[in-house]
C-alpha positions in Angstrom: 8.1 56.8 20.7 7.5 55.6 17.2 5.4 52.8 15.8 3.7 51.5 12.7 0.3 50.0 12.3 -0.4 47.2 9.8 -3.9 45.9 9.2 -3.9 42.2 8.3 -6.9 42.4 5.9 -6.8 38.8 4.7 -6.6 37.3 8.2 -9.3 39.6 9.5 -11.7 38.6 6.6 -10.9 34.9 7.0 -11.7 35.0 10.7 -15.0 36.7 10.0 -15.8 34.1 7.4 -14.9 31.3 9.8 -17.0 32.8 12.5 -20.0 33.2 10.2 -19.6 29.6 8.9 -19.5 28.3 12.5 -22.7 30.1 13.3 -24.7 28.7 10.4 -26.8 25.5 10.5 -25.7 22.7 8.3 -27.9 21.3 5.5 -28.1 17.7 4.3 -25.9 17.1 1.3 -28.0 15.5 -1.5 -29.0 16.3 -5.0 -32.2 18.1 -3.9 -30.5 20.5 -1.5 -27.8 21.2 -4.1 -30.3 22.1 -6.7 -31.8 24.5 -4.2 -28.4 26.0 -3.7 -27.8 26.3 -7.4 -31.1 28.1 -7.8 -30.2 30.4 -4.9 -26.9 31.2 -6.6 -28.7 32.2 -9.8 -31.1 34.4 -7.7 -28.4 36.3 -6.0 -26.1 36.4 -9.0 -23.1 34.8 -7.3 -21.7 31.3 -7.7 -18.3 31.5 -6.0 -17.8 31.1 -2.3 -16.5 29.0 0.5 -18.1 25.9 2.0 -17.7 23.3 4.8 -18.5 19.6 4.5 -19.9 18.0 7.6 -19.9 14.3 8.6 -21.8 13.1 11.6 -22.3 16.7 12.7 -18.6 17.4 12.7 -16.8 19.7 10.1 -14.5 17.6 7.9 -13.5 19.6 4.9 -13.3 23.3 4.0 -13.0 24.6 0.5 -13.4 27.5 -1.9 -14.9 27.2 -5.4 -15.8 29.3 -8.4 -19.1 27.4 -8.4 -20.0 26.1 -4.9 -23.0 23.9 -5.9 -21.0 22.3 -8.7 -18.1 21.5 -6.4 -20.4 20.1 -3.8 -22.0 17.9 -6.4 -18.5 16.5 -7.1 -17.9 15.8 -3.5 -21.3 14.1 -3.2 -20.5 11.9 -6.1 -17.1 11.0 -4.7 -18.5 10.1 -1.3 -21.3 8.0 -2.8 -18.9 5.3 -3.9 -16.9 4.9 -0.6 -17.1 2.3 2.0 -17.7 3.5 5.6 -19.6 6.6 4.6 -23.2 6.9 5.6 -24.8 9.2 3.1 -27.5 10.3 5.6 -24.8 11.8 7.8 -23.2 14.1 5.2 -24.0 17.8 5.4 -22.7 21.2 4.3 -22.6 24.9 4.9 -22.1 27.4 2.0 -21.2 31.1 2.1 -21.4 32.9 -1.2 -19.1 35.7 -2.0 -19.4 38.8 -4.1 -16.7 39.5 -6.7 -15.1 42.1 -4.4 -14.7 39.5 -1.7 -13.4 36.6 -3.7 -9.7 37.5 -3.6 -10.0 38.5 0.1 -11.3 35.1 1.0 -7.9 33.4 1.1 -8.5 29.6 1.2 -5.2 28.7 2.9 -5.6 31.2 5.7 -9.2 30.2 6.2 -8.3 26.6 6.4 -5.6 27.3 8.9 -8.0 29.3 11.1 -10.6 26.6 10.9 -8.1 24.0 11.8 -7.4 25.8 15.1 -10.8 24.8 16.2 -11.2 21.6 14.1 -7.8 19.9 13.8 -9.2 16.7 12.2 -10.3 18.2 8.9 -9.7 16.1 5.8 -7.8 19.0 4.1 -4.3 17.9 3.2 -5.2 14.3 3.8 -6.1 13.1 0.3 -9.8 14.0 0.0 -9.7 16.9 -2.6 -8.1 15.5 -5.8 -10.5 14.2 -8.4 -8.0 11.8 -10.0 -4.6 11.3 -8.3 -3.0 10.5 -11.8 -1.4 7.4 -13.3 1.9 7.9 -11.4 0.0 7.4 -8.1 -1.2 3.9 -9.0 1.8 2.3 -7.3 2.3 4.7 -4.4 0.9 4.6 -0.9 -2.6 6.1 -0.8 -3.4 9.1 1.4 -5.3 9.0 4.6 -8.8 9.5 3.1 -8.4 6.7 0.6 -7.2 4.3 3.2 -10.0 5.2 5.7 -12.7 5.2 3.1 -11.7 3.0 0.1 -14.0 2.6 -2.9 -16.8 0.1 -3.1 -15.6 -2.3 -5.9 -19.0 -4.1 -6.1 -20.8 -0.9 -7.1 -23.9 -1.7 -9.1 -23.9 -1.0 -12.9 -27.0 -0.6 -15.1 -26.1 -1.8 -18.6 -27.7 -1.1 -22.0 -26.6 -2.2 -25.5 -26.4 -5.8 -24.4 -27.3 -8.1 -27.4 -28.2 -11.7 -26.7 -26.3 -11.6 -23.4 -23.1 -10.1 -24.8 -21.6 -6.6 -25.0 -18.6 -5.0 -26.5 -15.8 -4.2 -24.1 -15.7 -0.6 -25.3 -19.4 -0.1 -24.6 -19.2 -1.8 -21.3 -16.3 0.4 -20.2 -18.0 3.6 -21.4 -21.0 2.8 -19.3 -18.9 1.8 -16.3 -16.9 5.0 -16.5 -20.1 7.1 -16.8 -21.7 5.5 -13.7 -18.9 4.8 -11.3 -18.4 7.6 -8.7 -14.7 7.0 -8.6 -11.7 6.7 -10.9 -12.0 4.2 -13.8 -9.0 4.4 -16.0 -7.9 2.1 -18.9 -5.9 2.1 -22.1 -7.0 -0.4 -24.7 -6.6 -0.5 -28.4 -9.6 0.2 -30.6 -9.8 -3.3 -32.0 -9.9 -4.9 -28.6 -12.6 -2.5 -27.5 -14.8 -4.0 -30.2 -14.4 -7.5 -28.7 -17.6 -8.9 -27.1 -17.9 -10.7 -23.8 -20.8 -12.9 -22.6 -22.2 -11.5 -19.4 -25.2 -13.7 -19.0 -23.7 -15.3 -15.9 -21.9 -12.1 -14.7 -23.4 -10.1 -11.8 -23.9 -6.5 -12.8 -21.5 -4.9 -10.4 -18.2 -3.1 -11.3 -15.8 -5.8 -9.8 -17.5 -8.7 -11.6 -17.7 -6.9 -15.0 -14.1 -5.8 -14.6 -13.0 -9.3 -14.1 -15.0 -10.6 -17.0 -13.4 -8.0 -19.3 -9.9 -8.9 -18.2 -10.7 -12.6 -18.7 -11.6 -11.8 -22.3 -8.5 -9.6 -22.9 -6.1 -12.4 -21.7 -2.9 -12.9 -19.8 -1.0 -9.8 -21.0 -3.5 -7.6 -19.2 -3.6 -6.6 -15.6 -6.1 -4.6 -13.7 -6.0 -3.3 -10.2 -8.6 -2.3 -7.6 -7.0 0.6 -5.7 -8.3 2.5 -2.8 -9.5 5.3 -5.0 -10.5 3.5 -8.2 -9.9 0.8 -10.8 -7.2 0.8 -13.6 -6.4 -1.5 -16.4 -3.4 -1.7 -18.7 -1.3 -4.1 -20.8 1.5 -4.2 -18.3 3.6 -6.3 -16.0 4.1 -3.8 -13.3 2.9 -4.6 -9.8 0.5 -2.7 -7.6 1.7 -2.9 -4.0 -1.2 -1.0 -2.6 -4.0 -2.5 -4.6 -5.6 -5.8 -5.5 -4.3 -7.1 -8.8 -6.8 -8.6 -11.2 -5.6 -10.9 -14.0 -7.2 -13.3 -16.4 -8.4 -16.5 -14.8 -7.3 -19.8 -16.2 -9.7 -21.3 -18.7 -11.4 -18.0 -19.3 -12.0 -16.3 -22.7 
């Protein structure tokens, strides 16, 4: 009798990593715990690794990153601006890897193994991408964006307001810096210097967005999508978003 033996190294390592992650306790996901994780990464001299996000004590997303704490900060920021997400229920587990183990930790194999036990993971359901891109503005959003759309009335703290008015460019710069979701626009420099009176405008993203579009006028169209806000001089339609145009009598 003759036979060959093949050792599936990647699958074996992935199952060991999966088992170790399952046996760990989850930690609350917040800026304080992530700073502690970052300090730990510095201490052990390793920043790459694998991690699992938890929501309401259930694993929901598995990932691999060159810098685990930085990637988890990005996830925390994204979840902060979503409806239907209770920040107090978000947790994580992180397993750092030495350089020799980074290649062995195959993300796809690990996800497939983890999905055998947890089939409802957010992997492959639209959670991971940071910005879906302009071509996605008019296409049907993924499961995650439908289940947990953005909070359009997200509060904004403004500076550089002079006598109740602010330049559109300065307004949008501050909104883009503060919003935990996509805020994309394409406006000529001369229009960005236009000022708008915001004395009667609530300081939330939706209200400020509408005020800016009122000032820009009828040729401009914004949209509140499930994953963010966009604004262009366009006549295209947004079948999966709320279109925002200038109100009559404005500007």
